[in-house]
C-alpha positions, 0 to 999 in steps of 0.5 A: 524476473526469474524467467517469468512473464509477469507485468506488475511490481509492488512497492511497500513503504515500511520505514515508518516508526508507527508512533501511534501504535506504540511499542519498540519495534517499527510498525511494519515489524509488529507481529500478528499471529506470530508473523510481522505485518510486513510478512502478512502484507507480502504474503497477501500480495503474493497470493494474488496470482492474477496480478502477475507480480514479478518484483517486490521493492520494500523500503525499510528502516535503514540498517534493517535491509539484510534482516528484512530480506531474509524474513521476506524471501520465503514469501515472494515466490518466483518474484524478485525481492529488492530491499532499500533503506526508506526515507524520512517521509512516506513519499521519500520511501516510495521514491527510493523504491521506485528507483529500483523498479525495472524500467522495462517490462512492467505494466503496473506498479502497486504501492501498498502500505504494510499496515494494510496487511490483510487486504483480500486478494480480489481487491488486489486483482481488481486494482491491477486489472483496472490499470491493465485495462487502461486506467492510469491510476487506480485506488480501492475505496469503501463508502464513508459511513460517518457524518463528516464535518468540515471545520475552520482553524478555530474548530467551528463547523463550516459545512457538512459534505454529502457523504454519498460523494465521499469514500475512504481510500485504501491500498494497494494503489495501482499506477501505469509506471510512467505516470507514477514516475512523473508524479514522484518527479515533482514536489510531494509535500503534504501528499498523504498517498500516491494518488494525490500526487497524480491528482496534482498532475491532472491525472484521472484517478479511478476507483474500484471496490475495496474491503473493510479487511483492508483497514490500516493498523494504526493504534493498539486496538487495531492489532486485536482486529487484525488477530480476529481477521487472521483467526477467522481466515484460518477457520475457513 
């Protein structure tokens, strides 16, 4: 890994089209402040120096590999950059990227959505620290503030879960490498994140404190919030 003793690899699935966001470009290529969400995501991960990142593996729309590699290379620092064509589903993209994560010398694998481009450094470092301390799977979370209703197939409310026991999950999610590989070796249908795959194996998933800044850019209005966060950080 370019001669550095680091132990974390970061996988970024960035092959999604982002239909709800609109626009002609895939979601990860949409710009905020003149740079793509993907660039912001890689730059943010690179800033987490305590995470010991030695390898980035990015899954992108097929045919864009060379363009993305040139775009991201200035931001990965001493870490190695690998770019792979993504798949039809998120789990396909993560699995393709995981195949390129070195089999030796990696103590933690992060899986990070490019659409959560502004996650603070301390969140990233908390996730990695928890994995290195022995947790097999770790997710950053924030409390749920809305009242949540569970409904049946007809849209009728079944019950109201106690929101004190509910959290919203973010990325990056961190994993002991062999755990993540085992999770992706089984059927991933219906899984919305990698922690869910680990849950299916009976793996205990630990939570750490997340951040409201780690929101997911999904709809056009989210780009406005992203612009505001970027401006606020620039003003500090």
